[in-house]
C-alpha positions as CSV (number, residue, x, y, z in Angstrom):
1,M,45.4,16.1,-49.7
2,Q,43.7,19.8,-47.5
3,K,45.6,21.8,-44.5
4,I,44.1,24.2,-42.1
5,P,44.7,27.8,-43.1
6,E,48.4,28.7,-41.8
7,K,46.6,31.4,-39.4
8,L,44.4,29.0,-38.2
9,I,46.6,25.8,-37.2
10,E,47.5,26.5,-33.6
11,R,43.8,26.8,-32.9
12,Q,42.5,23.4,-31.3
13,Y,38.9,24.6,-32.1
14,I,38.2,26.1,-35.0
15,S,34.9,28.2,-35.7
16,I,33.1,28.2,-39.4
17,D,33.3,32.1,-38.9
18,E,36.7,31.8,-38.8
19,F,37.4,29.0,-41.4
20,H,35.4,31.5,-43.8
21,N,37.5,34.5,-43.3
22,A,39.5,32.7,-44.0
23,G,38.7,31.8,-47.5
24,Y,37.3,28.6,-46.8
25,S,34.3,27.5,-48.8
26,N,31.6,24.5,-47.0
27,Y,33.3,22.4,-49.7
28,K,37.1,22.8,-48.5
29,I,35.9,22.7,-44.7
30,R,34.2,18.9,-45.5
31,R,37.0,18.0,-47.1
32,L,39.0,18.5,-44.7
33,V,36.7,16.7,-42.8
34,D,36.7,13.7,-45.0
35,E,40.6,13.5,-45.3
36,G,40.4,13.2,-41.5
37,V,42.4,17.1,-40.6
38,I,39.4,18.6,-38.6
39,S,36.3,16.5,-36.7
40,C,33.2,18.1,-36.4
41,V,31.9,18.9,-33.0
42,N,28.5,20.6,-33.8
43,R,27.4,22.9,-37.3
44,R,29.5,26.0,-36.4
45,W,32.8,24.5,-34.4
46,Y,35.3,21.6,-35.9
47,E,38.4,20.3,-33.9
48,N,41.4,20.5,-35.8
49,I,43.1,17.7,-35.6
50,M,46.6,18.4,-36.8
51,Y,46.9,20.7,-33.3
52,S,50.0,19.7,-32.3
53,G,49.8,22.4,-29.0
54,E,49.2,21.5,-25.7
55,I,45.6,20.4,-25.4
56,N,43.3,22.1,-22.4
57,D,39.9,20.7,-21.8
58,F,38.5,24.5,-21.7
59,Y,39.4,25.1,-25.5
60,A,36.2,22.8,-25.9
61,V,34.0,25.2,-23.7
62,G,33.0,27.6,-26.5
63,A,32.6,25.3,-28.8
64,I,30.6,23.2,-27.0
65,A,28.7,26.2,-25.5
66,E,28.6,29.3,-27.4
67,H,28.7,31.7,-24.3
68,G,30.1,29.4,-21.4
69,V,32.2,30.4,-18.7
70,V,34.3,27.9,-16.2
71,C,33.5,28.2,-13.2
72,L,32.9,26.6,-9.9
73,M,35.0,24.0,-8.6
74,S,37.0,23.7,-12.3
75,A,37.9,26.9,-11.5
76,A,38.8,27.1,-8.1
77,V,41.3,23.7,-9.3
78,Y,42.4,26.0,-11.5
79,Y,43.5,28.1,-9.6
80,D,44.7,26.0,-7.3
81,M,42.5,26.9,-4.6
82,S,41.3,22.8,-3.6
83,T,42.8,20.2,-4.1
84,E,39.3,18.2,-6.2
85,R,39.3,17.2,-9.8
86,P,36.1,17.0,-10.8
87,S,34.3,14.6,-13.2
88,G,33.5,17.5,-16.0
89,I,34.4,20.4,-16.4
90,D,31.5,23.0,-14.7
91,V,30.1,25.9,-17.2
92,A,28.1,28.2,-16.5
93,L,25.7,30.1,-18.7
94,P,23.0,32.8,-19.3
95,R,20.0,31.7,-18.0
96,S,17.9,32.3,-21.2
97,A,21.1,29.9,-22.9
98,R,20.1,26.8,-24.8
99,V,22.0,23.4,-23.0
100,P,23.4,21.6,-25.0
101,A,24.0,18.3,-24.8
102,S,27.5,17.3,-23.1
103,P,30.1,15.3,-25.0
104,D,31.7,12.4,-24.1
105,W,34.9,14.0,-23.5
106,P,35.2,16.3,-22.2
107,A,32.2,16.0,-19.8
108,M,30.6,18.7,-18.7
109,R,28.4,20.0,-16.3
110,F,25.8,23.3,-16.6
111,Y,24.8,25.7,-14.5
112,R,22.3,28.5,-15.5
113,M,23.0,31.5,-13.8
114,G,20.5,34.5,-13.7
115,D,22.3,37.7,-15.8
116,M,23.9,39.4,-12.2
117,R,25.2,36.2,-11.0
118,Y,26.5,35.3,-15.3
119,S,28.3,38.3,-16.5
120,T,30.3,38.8,-12.7
121,G,33.7,37.8,-12.5
122,I,34.4,37.1,-16.1
123,E,37.7,36.7,-17.8
124,E,39.6,36.1,-20.4
125,V,42.5,33.2,-20.3
126,R,44.4,33.6,-23.6
127,E,47.3,31.0,-24.1
128,G,49.1,31.2,-27.4
129,E,45.9,31.5,-30.2
130,N,43.6,29.3,-28.3
131,T,41.0,31.6,-25.4
132,F,38.3,30.2,-22.6
133,F,36.4,32.1,-20.8
134,I,36.3,31.5,-16.8
135,Y,35.4,34.0,-13.7
136,D,38.3,35.1,-11.7
137,R,39.5,33.8,-7.8
138,E,36.6,36.2,-6.4
139,K,33.7,35.6,-8.2
140,T,34.2,31.9,-8.2
141,V,34.4,31.7,-4.3
142,C,31.0,33.4,-4.1
143,D,29.6,30.8,-6.5
144,I,31.3,27.8,-4.5
145,I,29.5,29.3,-0.8
146,L,26.5,29.7,-2.5
147,Y,26.5,25.7,-4.2
148,R,28.1,24.3,-1.0
149,N,24.9,22.1,-0.3
150,K,25.5,20.9,-3.6
151,L,29.4,20.4,-4.1
152,G,30.1,19.2,0.0
153,F,30.8,22.0,2.7
154,E,34.3,20.4,3.2
155,P,35.3,20.9,-0.6
156,A,33.7,24.5,0.0
157,M,35.4,24.9,3.0
158,E,39.1,24.2,1.5
159,V,38.1,26.9,-2.1
160,L,37.7,29.5,0.6
161,K,40.6,28.6,3.3
162,M,42.9,28.3,0.1
163,Y,41.5,31.6,-1.4
164,V,42.1,33.5,2.0
165,N,45.5,31.9,2.6
166,S,46.6,32.8,-1.2
167,E,48.9,35.7,-2.7
168,G,47.0,38.1,-4.4
169,R,43.2,37.7,-2.3
170,D,41.5,41.1,-3.0
171,I,39.5,40.5,0.2
172,S,37.2,43.8,0.0
173,R,36.3,42.7,-4.2
174,L,35.3,39.1,-2.5
175,L,33.2,40.9,-0.3
176,K,32.2,43.9,-2.9
177,Y,31.2,40.4,-5.0
178,A,29.8,38.9,-1.8
179,E,27.2,41.4,-1.7
180,S,25.9,41.5,-5.0
181,L,26.1,38.4,-5.9
182,H,23.6,37.8,-2.1
183,V,26.3,35.6,-0.1
184,K,27.6,38.1,2.1
185,S,26.0,37.3,5.2
186,T,26.6,33.6,4.6
187,I,30.0,34.1,3.6
188,N,31.2,36.7,6.5
189,P,31.4,34.0,9.8
190,Y,33.6,31.8,7.8
191,L,35.6,35.0,6.6
192,K,35.7,36.4,10.2
193,V,37.3,32.7,12.0
194,L,40.0,32.9,8.4
195,L,41.2,35.8,8.7
């Protein structure tokens, strides 16, 4: 039976480039698929069936959507700023990116964003050998306020309240983002009441 390269065994998702860099040919990769060691996600990514670490659906975002960033309610839940449990992962993409088909699991909802909105506040989260990209807390709050009509007013206000009451909040960064993302006039009245 074929084995995954030692340096990739702790990865939940492995790119074809990573296999090639580890010295695996396309033939060897196909053998891993045939033997049930990995499964093909798309032409560039494979899921490690032998992965024994903690499963995190956010790891799939980069494999499904090359420039995907976890956003909106999914990011709010990650930061403990919401009690909502989204039925899928909210993923931001650059406006020019192709929107991929959402997998059956984990389901994903894609949001195209302009350059400034997309590139503001991206953080990389590393968990062992796995990584994913997510917006920071302040960018998440700004986006949720912008999308409050689509997401619901009550969930949006819950996120803002939980953010304001959280340790490590950065109101000056929130206001800086709000101004550059054109939501300052919307967010200011709520902040005045909550602060």
